[in-house]
Structure formats: structure tokens, C-alpha cells
N, C-alpha and C positions, 0 to 999 in steps of 0.2 A: 653769286660770288662764294669762295670758300672761307669758311671761318678761320680765323687763327687758332694754329693749335697749344695748347700748354700740355708739359709733361709733369707730372706733380707724383714725387715718391714721398711716401711716409715709413717709417721705420716701425722696430717691432713695438717700442714703448708707446707709441702713437696709437698702435691697435691691440694695447693689450687687456682690453674689456671690452663689452659689448655697447657700452656707454660711449668708449671711445670711438669706436666704430662707426657709431650713430654719427658722432661729432664729426669724424673723419669725412663720411657722408655728406654730411651739411656743407663742410667747405668745399668739397667737389661740385657739390648742386650750385652752390654761389657762382663758383667761377663758369660752370656751364649758362648759368641764368645771365650771367655778365655778358655774353657772346663770344666764348670760347668752345672749341670742341677739346675735350680733355682725355688723356690717356694718364690712370695712376698706377704706381708702380707700387707693389707692397711688398714689405718685409713679414716673415711669421710673426704671430701673433706673440708680445712679448718674450717671454724667456722659452721658448716653445722648443727651438733649436737646443738649447742646453738640455733640456727636459730629453729630446729624441736621442741626443747624444749620450744621456746617461742610460736610458732604456739598453741602447745597443749596448753598452758595457758591462747590463748587467745580464745579456742573452751569449755576448762572446768577447774573448780576450783581446781578440785583435782583429775585429771585422773588416772585410775588405773596402778599399776607398769606392768601388764600383756599389757594392751595396749600403755603406754611407752616403753616396750622394743620393740612390733612389729614396732612401728613409728622409734623410733631411730637406729634402725637395717637398715633401708631403707638408710641412710647415708652412710656406706659403700657397701652396694648393690650398689650405684652409682658409687663410685670411680673404685672398683675392674673391671668391665666390660669395663669403661673408659682406665684404664692402659693396658686391653687387647686389645682394639681396637688399642691404640697407638702403642703397640708391634706389631702388624699384620701391622700398616701403615708401621713399619722399617723393613717389611720383616720376621720377628720372629712369629712362629706358638706360640698362647697362647691360654689359656681358662681361666674364671673365673670361681669360685665356692663361693657358700655363706657358711655360716659356717657348715649348716648340711649337706651340700655336700661335704666337705672335712673330714666328719665324726669327727667333735668336737662333743662329748655330755658332759652336764652338769646336775647338779643339778637343782629343779624347781626353785631356789630363783630369783626371778624378780628383776633386776637391780645390782645383785652382785651374779650373778650365779660362780659357781666354776666347771673348767673342772672336768671330774670324768673318762673320757676316750677318746680314739681319735685312730681311725681306717681309716689309713691314705690309705686305698686301691684304691681309685679312686683317691688320690695324684699321688700315685707311677705308676698308669697305665697310667695316661697324660704325666708323666716325661718321663715313656720307650718310649710312642709315638712321645718323641722329642718336647713337649711342654712345656713353661713356664708356670707354674699354679699360678696364682693371687686369692689367698684367700681375702674374706671379714675377717676383723678382729673384735675383740670385740663382738664377736656373738657365739652362739651354739644351740643347740637342747635338751631339757629335755624330761621328760615322755609325751607321749602322742602327739608330735611332738611338744610342746610349745615352741617358740623363746623365746631367754634368752639372755641377755646380762653379760659382765663379769664387768661394771662397769669403770669408767672412768680410761683411760690408759689401757684397757684389750687388744687392739690388740700387746703391748707387751707381753702379755700372749700367746694370740694366736699363735705369731711366735715363742717363745720359746718352747711350748708344741709339736708345728708341729716340729721343729728342733729336738728333743729327740726324738718324733718317729719315723723320718725317719734317726735318727743317722747320723745327717748332719755334713760335716766338719767344718760349720762356720756358726752362727747367727750373722746376723748384724744390728743393730738398727740405721737407720737412722734417724737423727730428725734435728731441727733448730738452733742447737749448736754443738761445734767442739767435745766435750766429756763431760766428768766429770771434772768438778773443784773443786779447794779447799774450793771454795763460789761460791755464785752466780754473776758470772762477770758483771751482772746490776749494783750492788749496792758495789762489792768490785772490784775496777780497778786492784788491785795488784794479783787478784786471777790467781792459775796455774791451767792447763792442766795437768792432771794425766795421764801418762803412762798405769799405772793399778791401778785397785784398787780391793783389796778382797768381796768376797761375802757379810760377813757381814758387813763389813764397808757400802757397796752400799746399803746394806738393812737399815742399821738405818739412813741412809741420805734419802732412798724413804720414810721410813715410817714417819719421820720428816719432810715431805712436797718438799725435792728436787723431781722436776718434770720431770727428765729426764727420768726414769726408775720407773715402776710400782711393789710394792713391792712383790706381787703374783709372778711376772715376775722373780723376781732374787731369789725368794725361788725354783722354780722351778729348775732354771738353775743350783742352787747349790746343790740339792739333786740328781741331774742326771750329776753334774761335767760338764756342757753344756759353756763351755765360750762365752761371749758375747762381742760383738764389737762395742762400740757406735761410731757413726762416724756422720760427718756433710753431709746434704744432697746438701749443697751450695758451701763450700768448700774441697779443696783437704787438705789432713792432716792424721796423723796415727790415731787421737780418742783415745781410752781410750778402752783397755780390762778388762774385769770384768771377775775375775777369781780366783780360791783356794789361800787360805793364804800360801800355802807351795810355789805356783810358785813365790809369790812375798817376800819371807821370811825377804828379805835384810830390807825391809820398814816396816815392822810389827809393828814395836815399834811408829812410825810416826804418829803426827795427818794427818788425810786424808781430811778432808774435814768440813764445818759447811754449816746446811741448813738453809734457811731463807723464 
């Protein structure tokens, strides 16, 4: 009998140091030991994307979008094999895949590509072989094997698209906050953690600048009714479920949040 699949996305802060990578690997291993097949989608480590942009600016005044995409995609290309190595160190079989190896097809708009197809055959084969699959987020492949990136926050979109393609049991977004709040807790100390929020409300917050979720990821989740579970990489807690309005009908008339 096939094991249920869980997709877990880990952001750059969660992967910022070797110790944090090991911590992420332990969390992934715990999910596998609990009876799940796990696909982990990873962002670039820490501020490595910003450092790559700075490096590019020191070499060229106006680098082309194509070359920037090829450069920036290397950030996730570093973190994915490191997480896989950390899993091996824990005795967990794992394999890392770049976006194109994971079957992520995009249009050809550099720096803001959109996923147009996803063929998860390689992911499914690796899961069937008992391996955790670690996918480099934020990237895909366009026409003529052109490497593309999905824009800031694109790893969220990668995770949701893979979860939909695999008909995953769950899609968990691990970040540096405990979930979705009524306002940014850094500026509003009285902000409350929301146990649930509907897709349209989350999309409104994301489009207004709330940085916890990428708007495109929320759009895909809503279109395919994929619930998202936003949780902290650093603290235990229930986090926030992003789901349909019907699932939280009793709260639909409340003001849910303010973006800053």
C-alpha cells in the first residue's frame, strides 16, 4: 500500500547555517519515520540570493535577465544537495533534484516565469525507491532548456505545484514565523496568530505585501483545493491552515489581517 505523501517547504532562514540544515533534516526524517513519503522543497541558504545579486552588480551594470536566472538558480542548487547530505548522515536515503530534473516546466519569462506543467515521474520513482526527494525550489525549465526562476518567494509556488501534482496528503510551509497573524507581530505586539485563514483573504494579504506566502502559491492552492499548513521551523506549535472559506464559515465575517 502506497504511503501518503507530504510536501515540506523550507525557506532560506531555516537553512541559513549548517546547524539549521541538520535541524531541517531531522524534521524531514521524523516525518518519514512517521510513515510519510517526503518531498522537501528548499530555498537558497540565508541571504545567498542577495549576495549573488550583489556579486552580479559588481561584474555588470545591467546583467541580462537570462544570465541572472542562471546565476540565481545556483543558490537552491547548493541548499538541495546539502539537505540531502544531511539526511544521508542521519541514515535516511535521499536524493536532490534541480527544478528541471523534478519535471517543472515553465514559460520563458526570465525572473518571473510561471509554471505551465509539471511531470513528477522522476519524483515518484525516487519516492517508490524509499528515498526522500529534496527539490531545489524557485526554478524550472523553459523552451530550449532555458533555466528560469519564478521570482521572489517562488519556492512556495514550487512546493504547492508539486503537492498538487502528487495529490499530496499535506503541503507544509516552514518559515521563520509561527504562522499567519492578524498583523505583522514585529510592529503590532497585540497581533494574534490565526489558526485558519481562507484562500481569498490570504491572497489579499500576500498581494498587499505580507511576506509569509507568495501570491502565486496561494492561487494554485485555491484552484486545486490544496490546504497549506504554515508553521515555524524553530518553534513547536499548530501554525496556520490556509483553506477554503467553507472550512471556516463561522469566521468568514471577521477582519482577518492587515499587511504592513
